[in-house]
N, C-alpha and C positions, 0 to 999 in steps of 0.2 A: 497543570499537566494532567492529562487523562491517561490512566493505565488501562490497557486492554483487559477485558474480562477473561480471556483465554490466552495462554501462551501459544506461540506458533508451533505447529507440529502435532504429533500425537499426544492426546491428553492423558489417556490411561492405557496401561499395558495389562493384558490378561495373564495372570499367573495361577497355576494350580498348586496348592499346598497340601502336603500330607500331614494330617494331625493324628496323634495317637487317640485311641477310642475314648479314653477318659477325658482328655482335653476337648475333643470334639463334642462330647456329651455336655460338658460344662458350658462350652461356647453356645451350643444350640439352646440350652436352658436360658442363658442370658438373652439371646435373640428373641425367644418366645415370650418369656415373662417380662422383659423390659420393653416390648413392642418396638424393637430395633429392626432395621433392615440388615441383613447379613453382611452385605458389602460395605456399608457405612461403618458398622461396628468393627469389622475386621481392619479396615483402613485406620480408624482412630486408635485401636488397640495396638496395632503394629507401630504407629508413630509414637505413642506413649511408651511402649516397651523400649523403643530405641532411645528415647529421652532418658528413661530411668537407667538403662544400661550405661549410657554415656556418662551420666552423672556419677554413677557408681564407679566406673573406670577412672574418671577424673580424680575422685577421692583416693583411689588406690595409687594413682600416678603421683599425687602430691606427697604421699607418705614416704616414699623411698626412691630408690634408684630404678624402680620398675620401668620408668619412662625410657631410660637409656637402653635397657635390655629389650624392651618392646620395639624400639626404633631399629635396633640392630637386626632383630628377628624379621621385622617387616621388610627392611632393605634386602635381607638375604632372600626372603620369599619372592620379592619383586625381581631380583636379578636372576633367580633360578628359573623363572617363567611359570612352570607348572606347580601346582600346589596339591598336596595330598589332602583329601577330604574324607571325613569320617562317615562313609556311607554305611547304612545299616542293612542287614539282610532282610529280605522280604520273604517271609515264610508263613506257614500256617499258624504259627504261634504269635505272629505280629499282626495285631488287628488295629485297623485305623480307618480313617476316612479321607478321601480326596475331596477338596472343594476349591472352587475357583473364586479368586478375588481380583478386582481391578485396582491397580496401583498406579499412581502418577509416574510417568516415564522418567522424569528427573530424579525422583526419589528412588526408583528402582536402580538407577545408575549408581547412586550412593550405596545402596544395599549390596550391589555386585562388588563394588570396591571394598566394602567392609568384609564381605564374605571371602574375597580373594586374600586380603591382608591377614585374616584370622584363620585361614586354611579350612574354611567350611563351605558347604554348598549354599546356594541362595535359598533353597527350601529350608535348610536347617536354620539359617539366620532369620528368615521370615517367621518360622514357627517359634523360635526363641523369643523374638520381639513380641509376637502375639501372646505367648505365655506370660511374659513379663508385664505386658499391658493389662492382661486379665487379672493378674495378681494385684496390680496397682488399683484397678477399678474395683475389684471385690473388697480390698482393704478399705478403700475410701467409702464404699457403700455401706460396709459393716459399721464403720465409725459414725456415719450419718444416721443409721438406724439406731445405734446406741444413744446418740445425742437426742434423737427424737423421743426415745423411750424414757430417758432420764428427765427430759423437759416436761413430759406428761405426768410424772409422779409428783 
């Protein structure tokens, strides 16, 4: 059986994400010093961030009755239709950067569902996943550097 290289339909959807200035500065440093391409690194970090967050939430669900409460809240949100989202004020004191990332269409549909079920905007969810992915990447990279320095001694 031969699998097609591309799924039918649109491959990537263009999304613009708002990042706080500090997070954008750290992200740009990773891109520049690691010789990454911005779009590739953003996609990878968003997917890693989703994975880390889901693993963390699974551990919380296993510990107690949180799963039942979450299920009831999600069902309530779905039946209500509209969701309240924590939008932040855009003023002079809020400094940040808008940047565009291309995300697979199927993955973005899952992000939209996750955002709707958790009462957040897609921008907030993508930023959260990107931040979590950066944290995972930087933690792993620091451990790698420590292992290299201890092996050299």
